LUMLO-783632 format. One record per residue: residue in three letters; x, y, z of N, C-alpha, C in turn; residue number from 1. Coordinates in steps of 0.05 Angstrom, whole numbers, plus 5000, padded with zeros to 4 digits. Example, Ala and Ser with C-alpha at 12.3 -4.5 7.8 and 13.67 -1.06 7.14 Angstrom:
residu;n_u;n_v;n_w;ca_u;ca_v;ca_w;c_u;c_v;c_w;num
ALA;5264;4886;5156;5246;4910;5156;5264;4934;5156;1
SER;5257;4955;5142;5273;4979;5143;5258;5001;5157;2
END
This chain:
residu;n_u;n_v;n_w;ca_u;ca_v;ca_w;c_u;c_v;c_w;num
MET;5136;5094;4804;5153;5103;4823;5186;5094;4816;1
LYS;5185;5074;4801;5215;5069;4788;5223;5091;4773;2
PHE;5202;5100;4755;5211;5122;4736;5218;5145;4750;3
GLN;5204;5152;4770;5212;5179;4786;5243;5176;4793;4
ARG;5251;5152;4805;5276;5145;4818;5298;5148;4795;5
ARG;5290;5134;4774;5309;5139;4751;5310;5165;4741;6
ASN;5289;5178;4740;5293;5211;4734;5312;5227;4752;7
ALA;5309;5216;4778;5325;5233;4802;5352;5226;4794;8
LEU;5360;5200;4788;5387;5191;4780;5397;5208;4758;9
PHE;5380;5210;4736;5392;5220;4714;5398;5247;4718;10
TYR;5380;5263;4734;5383;5295;4738;5405;5298;4758;11
PHE;5413;5280;4777;5435;5282;4796;5462;5282;4776;12
ILE;5460;5263;4758;5488;5261;4743;5488;5287;4725;13
LEU;5468;5299;4712;5469;5321;4703;5481;5344;4721;14
ALA;5468;5346;4741;5478;5368;4760;5503;5364;4767;15
GLY;5520;5338;4773;5547;5334;4776;5559;5346;4753;16
LEU;5552;5341;4730;5567;5348;4705;5564;5378;4704;17
GLY;5544;5391;4710;5540;5420;4710;5558;5432;4729;18
LEU;5559;5421;4753;5577;5433;4772;5606;5430;4767;19
ALA;5611;5408;4757;5643;5400;4752;5653;5420;4730;20
THR;5637;5420;4705;5647;5435;4685;5646;5466;4689;21
ALA;5629;5473;4706;5625;5505;4712;5647;5510;4727;22
TRP;5651;5499;4747;5677;5507;4768;5703;5501;4753;23
TYR;5708;5481;4734;5731;5476;4727;5737;5499;4702;24
PHE;5719;5507;4689;5724;5529;4666;5724;5556;4682;25
ASN;5707;5558;4703;5707;5585;4716;5735;5591;4731;26
VAL;5742;5569;4743;5769;5571;4754;5790;5578;4734;27
LYS;5790;5564;4711;5810;5568;4691;5808;5594;4679;28
ALA;5784;5604;4674;5780;5632;4663;5791;5652;4685;29
ILE;5785;5646;4709;5796;5667;4724;5828;5669;4728;30
LEU;5838;5645;4729;5869;5642;4731;5880;5658;4704;31
ASP;5865;5654;4684;5876;5662;4656;5870;5696;4656;32
GLY;5856;5704;4672;5850;5734;4671;5828;5742;4652;33
GLU;5812;5723;4644;5792;5727;4622;5770;5746;4634;34
ASN;5753;5766;4615;5732;5778;4620;5710;5766;4613;35
PHE;5694;5756;4632;5669;5738;4626;5650;5758;4609;36
PHE;5642;5781;4616;5622;5795;4601;5632;5802;4572;37
SER;5656;5807;4571;5667;5816;4541;5664;5790;4527;38
TYR;5675;5769;4536;5672;5741;4519;5643;5733;4512;39
TRP;5624;5737;4530;5596;5730;4525;5585;5742;4503;40
PHE;5592;5765;4497;5582;5785;4477;5602;5789;4454;41
THR;5621;5777;4448;5642;5782;4430;5634;5782;4400;42
SER;5618;5757;4396;5611;5750;4369;5581;5744;4369;43
ASN;5570;5741;4347;5541;5729;4343;5538;5704;4357;44
ALA;5558;5687;4352;5555;5660;4364;5555;5662;4395;45
ASP;5574;5679;4405;5574;5685;4432;5548;5695;4446;46
MET;5536;5711;4427;5508;5721;4434;5484;5703;4439;47
VAL;5488;5682;4418;5471;5660;4417;5467;5644;4444;48
VAL;5498;5639;4453;5502;5620;4475;5491;5639;4500;49
ALA;5499;5662;4500;5494;5680;4522;5462;5684;4527;50
CYS;5448;5695;4507;5420;5696;4507;5404;5671;4516;51
ASP;5415;5647;4505;5403;5624;4511;5407;5617;4541;52
LEU;5429;5621;4553;5432;5615;4581;5417;5636;4596;53
LEU;5417;5661;4590;5401;5682;4606;5374;5676;4605;54
ILE;5361;5670;4585;5333;5663;4580;5326;5637;4593;55
THR;5343;5617;4593;5340;5593;4607;5336;5598;4636;56
ALA;5359;5611;4645;5359;5618;4677;5335;5636;4683;57
THR;5329;5656;4667;5302;5670;4673;5276;5653;4677;58
ALA;5273;5635;4660;5253;5617;4659;5252;5595;4685;59
ALA;5278;5589;4689;5281;5567;4712;5274;5576;4738;60
ALA;5283;5604;4745;5279;5615;4771;5251;5614;4779;61
PRO;5231;5624;4762;5206;5625;4773;5195;5595;4775;62
TYR;5201;5581;4757;5191;5550;4758;5201;5538;4783;63
ILE;5223;5544;4790;5233;5528;4820;5213;5539;4839;64
ILE;5212;5568;4839;5192;5579;4862;5166;5565;4860;65
ILE;5153;5567;4836;5120;5560;4833;5119;5529;4837;66
GLU;5137;5513;4825;5134;5484;4825;5139;5474;4855;67
GLY;5163;5488;4866;5173;5478;4891;5149;5484;4910;68
ARG;5137;5507;4907;5114;5514;4928;5087;5497;4924;69
ARG;5086;5489;4897;5061;5470;4894;5068;5444;4907;70
LEU;5092;5431;4906;5098;5406;4915;5109;5409;4947;71
LYS;5106;5434;4958;5113;5439;4983;5145;5428;4990;72
MET;5161;5437;4972;5189;5432;4978;5200;5453;4993;73
ARG;5219;5444;5006;5235;5461;5029;5259;5476;5015;74
ASN;5268;5499;5030;5289;5514;5024;5294;5521;4993;75
LEU;5271;5530;4985;5275;5535;4953;5292;5559;4951;76
TRP;5299;5577;4971;5314;5598;4968;5341;5590;4961;77
LEU;5350;5566;4970;5377;5559;4971;5381;5552;4939;78
TYR;5364;5542;4921;5368;5537;4896;5375;5564;4882;79
ILE;5361;5583;4886;5366;5612;4877;5393;5622;4885;80
ALA;5401;5621;4908;5425;5628;4920;5448;5616;4907;81
LEU;5443;5586;4905;5465;5569;4890;5471;5580;4864;82
SER;5451;5587;4848;5453;5592;4818;5470;5620;4817;83
ALA;5469;5634;4838;5485;5663;4835;5514;5655;4840;84
VAL;5521;5630;4854;5552;5626;4858;5560;5601;4843;85
SER;5543;5590;4827;5554;5566;4816;5545;5567;4786;86
ALA;5525;5550;4779;5517;5551;4749;5489;5540;4751;87
ILE;5470;5553;4729;5443;5544;4729;5445;5512;4716;88
ALA;5467;5505;4702;5470;5479;4694;5475;5457;4716;89
PHE;5481;5469;4740;5483;5450;4762;5455;5454;4779;90
VAL;5448;5480;4782;5422;5482;4801;5398;5472;4789;91
PHE;5387;5475;4764;5365;5468;4753;5364;5437;4751;92
PRO;5381;5423;4740;5380;5392;4745;5379;5384;4776;93
LEU;5392;5399;4792;5391;5391;4821;5364;5395;4832;94
PHE;5348;5416;4823;5320;5417;4832;5304;5396;4824;95
LEU;5306;5391;4793;5289;5371;4782;5294;5346;4795;96
ALA;5320;5337;4805;5325;5312;4820;5309;5313;4842;97
MET;5311;5333;4859;5298;5336;4884;5267;5337;4880;98
ARG;5259;5347;4857;5229;5345;4851;5219;5316;4848;99
ALA;5240;5303;4832;5230;5274;4828;5229;5258;4849;100
LEU;5246;5264;4868;5248;5250;4895;5220;5254;4911;101
LYS;5216;5279;4911;5190;5293;4926;5166;5278;4912;102
LEU;5165;5276;4885;5143;5265;4874;5143;5233;4882;103
ASN;5165;5221;4882;5165;5196;4892;5154;5190;4922;104
LYS;5163;5205;4939;5155;5206;4968;5126;5214;4967;105
ASP;5113;5231;4951;5086;5235;4956;5070;5215;4944;106
PHE;5079;5202;4924;5066;5175;4913;5063;5157;4929;107
LEU;5086;5152;4949;5087;5133;4971;5074;5140;4996;108
ALA;5061;5162;4995;5045;5175;5017;5063;5176;5042;109
GLY;5089;5187;5035;5108;5198;5054;5125;5176;5067;110
GLY;5118;5148;5057;5132;5126;5066;5152;5113;5048;111
ARG;5159;5089;5053;5176;5078;5034;5171;5047;5025;112
LEU;5171;5038;5004;5167;5013;4996;5187;4993;4991;113
GLU;5192;4970;5008;5215;4952;5005;5202;4927;4999;114
THR;5221;4913;4986;5216;4884;4975;5232;4864;4983;115
HIS;5222;4843;4992;5237;4817;5003;5228;4792;4988;116
THR;5243;4773;4986;5236;4748;4976;5237;4726;5000;117
ILE;5217;4714;5009;5219;4693;5030;5205;4666;5022;118
HIS;5223;4647;5018;5209;4619;5013;5193;4621;4987;119
LYS;5201;4635;4965;5185;4640;4939;5168;4659;4938;120
HIS;5160;4671;4965;5138;4693;4962;5151;4719;4961;121
ARG;5141;4734;4944;5151;4765;4946;5135;4778;4966;122
VAL;5147;4794;4982;5135;4808;5003;5143;4838;5001;123
ASP;5121;4855;4996;5122;4882;4991;5115;4895;5016;124
VAL;5131;4915;5029;5128;4924;5058;5127;4955;5052;125
TRP;5106;4967;5061;5101;4995;5058;5108;5006;5091;126
VAL;5128;5021;5091;5140;5028;5119;5134;5056;5122;127
PRO;5119;5062;5142;5110;5092;5150;5136;5108;5157;128
ALA;5132;5131;5154;5156;5152;5159;5155;5157;5188;129
ASP;5140;5149;5206;5138;5155;5232;5142;5127;5249;130
LEU;5157;5109;5233;5161;5082;5243;5170;5085;5274;131
ASN;5160;5063;5291;5174;5064;5318;5166;5034;5329;132
PRO;5177;5028;5355;5176;5003;5360;5146;4991;5365;133
GLU;5123;5010;5369;5096;5003;5373;5078;5007;5346;134
THR;5093;5009;5324;5081;5016;5298;5063;4989;5297;135
PRO;5031;4990;5290;5017;4973;5284;5028;4957;5255;136
VAL;5021;4932;5256;5029;4916;5232;5001;4903;5215;137
LEU;4997;4911;5193;4975;4898;5180;4989;4876;5157;138
VAL;4980;4854;5159;4990;4830;5141;4966;4826;5117;139
MET;4973;4829;5094;4949;4829;5072;4957;4804;5051;140
HIS;4941;4789;5042;4945;4770;5019;4942;4784;4994;141
ASP;4949;4769;4972;4948;4776;4946;4963;4806;4943;142
GLY;4988;4804;4952;5007;4828;4958;5008;4842;4929;143
LYS;5006;4828;4906;5013;4841;4883;4987;4862;4871;144
ASN;4964;4860;4887;4942;4875;4881;4944;4903;4898;145
LEU;4961;4904;4914;4959;4925;4937;4967;4953;4931;146
PHE;4991;4954;4918;5004;4981;4915;5007;4993;4890;147
LEU;5015;4974;4870;5026;4987;4844;5008;4977;4824;148
PRO;4995;4990;4805;4976;4983;4783;4994;4962;4764;149
GLU;5019;4967;4761;5032;4951;4739;5042;4922;4748;150
HIS;5035;4917;4776;5033;4891;4785;5007;4876;4791;151
SER;4988;4892;4788;4961;4879;4795;4949;4864;4774;152
THR;4936;4842;4779;4923;4825;4766;4906;4837;4739;153
PHE;4889;4856;4749;4872;4872;4728;4880;4901;4728;154
GLY;4903;4911;4733;4909;4936;4733;4900;4956;4750;155
ALA;4887;4948;4772;4875;4963;4792;4885;4954;4820;156
THR;4888;4972;4838;4898;4964;4862;4879;4972;4884;157
TRP;4885;4965;4910;4868;4969;4933;4866;4997;4938;158
GLY;4883;5017;4926;4883;5044;4935;4897;5053;4964;159
LEU;4911;5031;4972;4921;5038;4998;4942;5064;4998;160
LEU;4954;5068;4978;4972;5094;4979;4956;5116;4978;161
ASP;4934;5115;4962;4914;5138;4958;4902;5141;4988;162
ALA;4896;5122;5003;4880;5128;5028;4901;5136;5048;163
LEU;4927;5129;5043;4945;5140;5064;4956;5166;5058;164
ARG;4951;5176;5034;4964;5202;5025;4945;5224;5035;165
PRO;4953;5246;5050;4938;5267;5056;4929;5283;5027;166
ASP;4903;5295;5031;4892;5308;5007;4906;5339;5014;167
SER;4894;5354;4996;4902;5384;4998;4896;5397;5026;168
ARG;4876;5389;5042;4871;5398;5065;4886;5382;5091;169
GLY;4901;5362;5080;4916;5348;5101;4901;5322;5112;170
TYR;4874;5317;5102;4858;5300;5110;4868;5273;5101;171
ARG;4870;5250;5115;4876;5225;5106;4857;5205;5111;172
ARG;4848;5190;5093;4826;5171;5097;4833;5148;5116;173
ILE;4855;5136;5114;4866;5122;5135;4878;5133;5158;174
ARG;4863;5134;5179;4868;5150;5203;4881;5133;5227;175
GLY;4885;5149;5250;4896;5132;5274;4919;5145;5281;176
GLU;4925;5144;5308;4947;5157;5322;4972;5147;5311;177
ARG;4977;5122;5304;4998;5110;5296;4991;5096;5267;178
THR;5008;5104;5244;5003;5095;5222;5012;5070;5217;179
PRO;5001;5049;5207;5009;5021;5205;5032;5013;5186;180
MET;5046;4993;5190;5064;4982;5167;5048;4964;5153;181
ILE;5048;4964;5127;5027;4945;5112;5046;4924;5098;182
VAL;5042;4899;5105;5057;4879;5093;5040;4860;5067;183
GLY;5045;4865;5045;5032;4854;5025;5045;4828;5015;184
VAL;5036;4805;5020;5049;4779;5014;5038;4766;4986;185
TRP;5056;4758;4967;5048;4752;4942;5045;4723;4946;186
GLN;5022;4711;4929;5024;4684;4927;5042;4675;4908;187
ILE;5049;4649;4908;5076;4639;4893;5071;4643;4866;188
ASP;5044;4638;4854;5037;4649;4828;5004;4637;4828;189
ASP;4990;4644;4808;4961;4645;4806;4951;4619;4809;190
SER;4970;4599;4800;4963;4568;4803;4957;4557;4832;191
THR;4972;4574;4849;4974;4562;4879;4955;4580;4897;192
ARG;4938;4599;4885;4923;4616;4900;4901;4604;4919;193
ILE;4891;4588;4906;4869;4569;4917;4880;4551;4938;194
ASN;4906;4541;4937;4915;4524;4952;4927;4537;4979;195
GLU;4934;4562;4976;4948;4577;4997;4923;4592;5013;196
LEU;4905;4601;5000;4886;4614;5013;4861;4602;5023;197
GLY;4856;4576;5011;4834;4561;5021;4839;4547;5046;198
PRO;4819;4551;5067;4826;4540;5095;4830;4510;5094;199
GLN;4855;4499;5100;4861;4472;5097;4847;4456;5115;200
ALA;4843;4462;5137;4825;4447;5159;4798;4440;5146;201
LEU;4788;4459;5131;4761;4450;5122;4764;4433;5098;202
VAL;4782;4436;5083;4783;4419;5057;4790;4386;5066;203
ASP;4813;4390;5089;4818;4362;5102;4795;4348;5108;204
ALA;4778;4361;5121;4753;4348;5134;4729;4343;5115;205
HIS;4730;4361;5091;4713;4357;5072;4727;4360;5043;206
PRO;4739;4339;5034;4751;4342;5007;4736;4351;4986;207
GLU;4708;4344;4988;4686;4350;4968;4682;4383;4961;208
ILE;4698;4396;4981;4697;4425;4976;4711;4433;4949;209
LEU;4733;4421;4944;4746;4425;4917;4730;4415;4896;210
ASP;4713;4394;4896;4696;4388;4875;4679;4408;4869;211
MET;4668;4424;4890;4645;4442;4887;4655;4467;4873;212
LEU;4680;4473;4867;4689;4494;4857;4682;4496;4826;213
PRO;4676;4517;4815;4671;4518;4783;4700;4513;4771;214
GLU;4696;4507;4744;4722;4496;4730;4742;4519;4730;215
ALA;4735;4542;4731;4755;4563;4728;4770;4569;4755;216
MET;4760;4556;4774;4772;4561;4803;4790;4533;4811;217
GLN;4787;4513;4793;4798;4490;4802;4830;4491;4811;218
PRO;4842;4486;4827;4872;4488;4832;4883;4469;4812;219
SER;4909;4471;4806;4924;4453;4792;4931;4428;4809;220
SER;4927;4431;4837;4938;4407;4848;4918;4409;4877;221
ARG;4912;4383;4885;4895;4380;4907;4909;4382;4932;222
VAL;4935;4385;4931;4950;4389;4956;4948;4419;4971;223
MET;4935;4420;4993;4931;4443;5005;4956;4456;5016;224
LEU;4960;4483;5014;4986;4492;5023;4979;4515;5044;225
SER;4955;4516;5053;4945;4541;5070;4958;4538;5097;226
ASP;4962;4513;5108;4975;4514;5136;5004;4523;5136;227
ALA;5019;4517;5112;5045;4520;5112;5044;4553;5103;228
TYR;5031;4563;5092;5026;4590;5084;5022;4610;5106;229
GLN;5003;4597;5125;4997;4614;5149;5021;4611;5168;230
ALA;5037;4592;5167;5056;4589;5184;5080;4608;5170;231
LEU;5082;4610;5146;5103;4633;5137;5096;4658;5147;232
LEU;5072;4666;5147;5059;4692;5152;5068;4698;5186;233
ALA;5058;4679;5200;5062;4688;5230;5087;4680;5241;234
GLU;5099;4658;5230;5122;4646;5245;5148;4659;5228;235
GLU;5146;4667;5206;5174;4676;5194;5174;4703;5184;236
ILE;5153;4711;5167;5153;4741;5157;5152;4762;5181;237
LEU;5132;4754;5197;5129;4778;5220;5151;4778;5237;238
PRO;5164;4756;5250;5188;4754;5263;5211;4768;5250;239
PHE;5213;4767;5223;5234;4775;5204;5233;4808;5206;240
LEU;5207;4815;5202;5202;4846;5198;5206;4857;5226;241
ALA;5198;4846;5247;5202;4856;5275;5231;4860;5276;242
GLU;5245;4842;5276;5276;4842;5279;5287;4864;5258;243
ARG;5280;4868;5236;5290;4885;5218;5282;4916;5226;244
HIS;5261;4917;5236;5247;4945;5238;5246;4950;5270;245
SER;5262;4933;5286;5258;4940;5314;5228;4940;5324;246
LEU;5212;4925;5315;5184;4928;5326;5182;4907;5349;247
THR;5160;4918;5365;5153;4902;5389;5125;4893;5378;248
LEU;5125;4864;5372;5098;4854;5361;5077;4850;5387;249
ASP;5056;4856;5382;5033;4853;5402;5003;4848;5385;250
LYS;4990;4827;5396;4964;4823;5380;4947;4845;5379;251
SER;4948;4861;5395;4929;4885;5395;4939;4903;5371;252
ARG;4964;4903;5366;4973;4923;5340;4976;4903;5314;253
THR;4968;4878;5317;4975;4864;5292;4950;4851;5279;254
ALA;4946;4857;5257;4921;4844;5242;4925;4835;5213;255
ILE;4909;4819;5206;4910;4802;5179;4887;4808;5163;256
ALA;4892;4812;5139;4871;4822;5119;4869;4813;5093;257
GLY;4846;4813;5076;4848;4803;5048;4820;4803;5039;258
SER;4816;4802;5015;4791;4799;5003;4785;4775;4986;259
SER;4758;4767;4984;4753;4744;4971;4762;4717;4983;260
MET;4780;4703;4969;4792;4681;4987;4810;4691;5004;261
GLY;4820;4714;5000;4838;4722;5026;4821;4732;5048;262
GLY;4797;4740;5044;4777;4740;5067;4778;4716;5083;263
LEU;4773;4695;5070;4773;4666;5083;4802;4663;5093;264
ALA;4820;4669;5082;4847;4665;5092;4852;4682;5118;265
SER;4843;4702;5118;4846;4721;5146;4834;4713;5164;266
LEU;4807;4700;5158;4791;4688;5183;4803;4665;5194;267
TYR;4819;4647;5169;4834;4623;5180;4858;4629;5195;268
GLY;4870;4650;5187;4894;4659;5198;4890;4665;5228;269
ILE;4870;4679;5235;4865;4684;5265;4854;4664;5278;270
ALA;4842;4645;5266;4831;4622;5277;4856;4605;5285;271
LYS;4879;4604;5269;4902;4588;5274;4923;4600;5294;272
TYR;4921;4628;5291;4944;4644;5307;4928;4665;5319;273
PRO;4906;4661;5339;4898;4682;5353;4915;4695;5372;274
GLU;4938;4682;5379;4956;4701;5399;4975;4713;5381;275
VAL;4975;4713;5355;4989;4730;5338;4975;4753;5329;276
TYR;4952;4750;5318;4933;4770;5305;4912;4773;5325;277
GLY;4907;4802;5332;4890;4809;5349;4862;4814;5330;278
THR;4869;4819;5302;4842;4827;5286;4845;4814;5257;279
ALA;4823;4805;5253;4822;4796;5221;4799;4814;5209;280
LEU;4812;4824;5182;4790;4841;5167;4788;4825;5138;281
ALA;4765;4818;5136;4757;4804;5114;4738;4819;5095;282
TYR;4744;4828;5072;4731;4840;5051;4718;4821;5032;283
SER;4692;4821;5025;4679;4807;5006;4687;4777;5011;284
THR;4684;4765;5037;4692;4738;5042;4677;4720;5024;285
HIS;4695;4702;5011;4685;4683;4990;4673;4661;5002;286
TRP;4647;4660;5014;4632;4642;5026;4626;4616;5002;287
PRO;4624;4622;4980;4618;4599;4961;4644;4576;4962;288
PHE;4663;4581;4972;4684;4559;4974;4679;4548;4999;289
GLY;4658;4526;4992;4650;4505;5012;4619;4513;5021;290
MET;4612;4536;5013;4583;4543;5019;4578;4541;5052;291
LYS;4555;4527;5058;4553;4521;5087;4574;4507;5102;292
LEU;4590;4493;5088;4612;4482;5101;4634;4499;5110;293
ALA;4636;4522;5093;4657;4541;5100;4645;4559;5122;294
VAL;4618;4568;5121;4605;4584;5140;4608;4569;5167;295
ASP;4597;4543;5169;4597;4531;5195;4627;4528;5207;296
GLY;4643;4515;5186;4671;4504;5194;4687;4530;5207;297
LEU;4687;4553;5192;4703;4573;5203;4690;4587;5231;298
ALA;4665;4588;5231;4654;4597;5252;4662;4578;5278;299
LYS;4663;4554;5275;4673;4536;5293;4700;4538;5305;300
LEU;4719;4542;5282;4745;4546;5286;4754;4573;5298;301
LEU;4742;4592;5296;4749;4619;5307;4744;4618;5338;302
PRO;4763;4635;5351;4761;4636;5379;4736;4649;5388;303
ASN;4728;4644;5414;4705;4656;5422;4709;4685;5432;304
ALA;4688;4699;5433;4695;4727;5436;4710;4735;5463;305
SER;4711;4717;5485;4724;4720;5507;4752;4718;5506;306
ALA;4762;4708;5483;4793;4710;5478;4805;4738;5472;307
GLY;4782;4755;5464;4791;4784;5458;4801;4790;5429;308
ASN;4796;4770;5412;4799;4776;5386;4782;4794;5371;309
ARG;4786;4808;5349;4766;4826;5335;4761;4816;5305;310
ILE;4739;4818;5296;4733;4808;5267;4715;4828;5252;311
TRP;4724;4831;5227;4711;4846;5209;4702;4830;5185;312
THR;4679;4825;5175;4670;4814;5151;4655;4832;5138;313
ASP;4654;4829;5110;4633;4846;5097;4630;4834;5072;314
CYS;4608;4844;5055;4605;4835;5028;4587;4858;5013;315
GLY;4587;4855;4986;4572;4874;4971;4546;4860;4962;316
THR;4531;4868;4941;4507;4858;4934;4505;4853;4904;317
ILE;4525;4858;4890;4524;4858;4858;4547;4842;4851;318
GLU;4547;4835;4825;4573;4816;4812;4576;4794;4826;319
LEU;4598;4783;4835;4601;4758;4849;4589;4758;4879;320
ASP;4589;4784;4888;4580;4789;4917;4549;4787;4918;321
ALA;4536;4783;4894;4506;4780;4898;4504;4752;4914;322
LEU;4521;4736;4908;4515;4706;4919;4521;4710;4950;323
TYR;4533;4728;4961;4546;4726;4989;4525;4730;5011;324
PRO;4503;4749;5011;4491;4758;5030;4476;4738;5051;325
PRO;4463;4718;5039;4453;4698;5055;4469;4682;5075;326
MET;4493;4676;5062;4515;4663;5076;4531;4683;5098;327
HIS;4532;4706;5087;4546;4729;5107;4526;4729;5131;328
GLU;4504;4732;5127;4485;4737;5150;4480;4712;5167;329
LYS;4487;4685;5154;4489;4662;5172;4515;4663;5188;330
PHE;4534;4671;5177;4558;4674;5189;4558;4692;5214;331
VAL;4545;4716;5209;4542;4738;5228;4526;4726;5251;332
GLY;4502;4710;5249;4490;4697;5269;4505;4674;5288;333
LEU;4522;4660;5273;4537;4644;5288;4562;4655;5304;334
MET;4569;4680;5290;4591;4696;5309;4574;4708;5334;335
GLN;4549;4718;5330;4537;4728;5355;4529;4703;5373;336
GLN;4527;4682;5366;4526;4661;5384;4553;4652;5398;337
LYS;4573;4659;5388;4598;4655;5401;4606;4679;5421;338
GLY;4589;4699;5422;4592;4723;5439;4601;4748;5425;339
TYR;4602;4747;5402;4613;4773;5386;4584;4792;5378;340
THR;4578;4804;5400;4554;4819;5398;4560;4852;5400;341
ASP;4582;4855;5408;4594;4884;5414;4610;4894;5385;342
ASP;4595;4918;5373;4610;4927;5348;4637;4936;5351;343
THR;4648;4939;5376;4676;4947;5377;4695;4917;5376;344
GLN;4679;4896;5372;4696;4869;5372;4687;4854;5347;345
PHE;4666;4865;5336;4654;4847;5315;4636;4867;5294;346
ILE;4643;4866;5270;4629;4881;5248;4624;4861;5224;347
GLY;4596;4858;5220;4587;4841;5201;4569;4860;5177;348
ALA;4587;4877;5161;4576;4896;5143;4565;4888;5119;349
ILE;4546;4897;5106;4534;4895;5076;4539;4923;5066;350
TYR;4551;4922;5044;4554;4945;5026;4535;4947;5001;351
PRO;4509;4957;5001;4493;4951;4980;4503;4964;4953;352
ASN;4499;4952;4930;4505;4965;4905;4538;4962;4905;353
THR;4550;4946;4915;4580;4945;4908;4588;4911;4898;354
GLY;4605;4911;4885;4613;4886;4873;4638;4875;4883;355
HIS;4653;4859;4865;4674;4843;4872;4702;4851;4855;356
SER;4716;4868;4865;4740;4876;4853;4754;4897;4866;357
GLU;4779;4898;4859;4801;4917;4870;4787;4946;4875;358
THR;4776;4956;4850;4761;4980;4850;4742;4983;4871;359
TRP;4725;4968;4877;4705;4965;4897;4716;4965;4924;360
TRP;4735;4946;4929;4751;4948;4955;4763;4971;4961;361
ALA;4775;4986;4941;4790;5008;4945;4772;5030;4954;362
GLY;4746;5028;4947;4726;5051;4955;4718;5044;4985;363
ARG;4726;5027;4998;4722;5022;5028;4745;5011;5046;364
VAL;4769;5013;5029;4791;5003;5042;4794;5011;5069;365
GLU;4790;5036;5076;4798;5049;5100;4776;5040;5124;366
HIS;4754;5030;5119;4733;5028;5140;4744;5004;5157;367
PRO;4749;4981;5148;4760;4961;5168;4785;4966;5181;368
ILE;4804;4982;5166;4830;4986;5176;4830;5008;5199;369
ASN;4809;5030;5197;4803;5049;5216;4794;5037;5240;370
TRP;4773;5019;5235;4759;5003;5256;4783;4991;5274;371
TRP;4801;4975;5260;4822;4964;5273;4840;4984;5288;372
LEU;4846;5005;5277;4863;5026;5295;4845;5039;5313;373
ASN;4819;5040;5310;4803;5056;5332;4776;5041;5330;374
PRO;4767;5025;5348;4742;5011;5350;4716;5031;5349;375
ASN;4716;5053;5354;4693;5070;5351;4691;5083;5321;376
GLU;4713;5078;5307;4713;5092;5278;4686;5078;5260;377
PRO;4678;5058;5260;4659;5050;5238;4632;5063;5247;378
LYS;4629;5071;5269;4602;5082;5276;4591;5100;5257;379
SER;4607;5121;5252;4600;5141;5230;4601;5135;5204;380
ASN;4619;5113;5199;4619;5102;5168;4598;5082;5159;381
LEU;4587;5069;5182;4569;5049;5172;4541;5051;5179;382
THR;4532;5078;5187;4506;5081;5196;4487;5085;5168;383
ASP;4503;5094;5149;4491;5099;5120;4493;5076;5105;384
ARG;4473;5057;5105;4476;5029;5094;4473;5033;5060;385
GLU;4469;5057;5049;4469;5063;5021;4492;5070;5004;386
TRP;4516;5065;5019;4544;5071;5008;4544;5054;4983;387
VAL;4554;5068;4962;4555;5056;4934;4583;5054;4923;388
GLY;4601;5061;4937;4629;5057;4928;4636;5074;4902;389
LEU;4658;5069;4890;4670;5080;4869;4656;5073;4845;390
PRO;4653;5090;4824;4642;5085;4801;4659;5066;4784;391
GLN;4647;5049;4770;4659;5025;4752;4668;5038;4728;392
END
């Protein structure tokens, strides 16, 4: 993305130089009464320059038309018209600059990506082109893994931009009448991830949960930060973005989402702020963080179905997710006891033969989001229980 913006700037500079030099020397030649065509072909050296220019212009014109049509760029005729009254040294770099901007726009699925830093947390915000006061807002954890591969922990993203980008038929995997704004919140660093995403109320009640973690997941500190983190999301980041973009926040249009520990954090977030988030979307919810203590504890903390909140939780069956199904099913049962029996309000999905990584989540990223945007959406997506995701 940055590469294309740098390309555009470079080509704009060249176009400016081409325009300035062409007009300066054209005006000077006219004022001096010089004959363009006779000077072009006066000597062999002039012939080299003239032929070089003519062949370049002849190649550039069809390229502008063919490449412009491929990228669905507008006003292609204008570049050809400008070349007749200015110079190819201006027109062709101008086209290349606009092409780079179009590639950047297409990469960002027609929206734009802005970045903020709020209390040491980087916040990446994908802003849709059709932003309006009623635009839905999706807050997601582990923001560095959402959009750009160069930021991702393992070089793979959730594929959100791919899911938002129309294909050649105009079909988009993430649907809905209103395209959501997606807010990706980074953790302070990898060493604080457990502290920020692990449900603090559970750890406060059962400190032994941290002792149960494998050595590789042991946090550097036993001081939990998740209550402060959840307050940052609900009480600072969301109001800041609402003011910046003139959004009218409403729980029916606001969701929180994440995977693994981020799945737990999403359920904890809606438990703490049921008036802020109408929906929680938890991918591969990491129930081994506390095992039965997490299942029972979160089910108890979550609002009853009568409050009108909506919850999606899912898991795979291979890799780390192979540990999840028994705890997942236990959680589903507890939520049903709380009144979550309607599949427009609660989904407990299992994706056979899928595992635990951004690549797997990218394969089903649109399912929970589409369900949030339209409660009837998953009925067609989840009837086939043999969905196998993307190849690894």
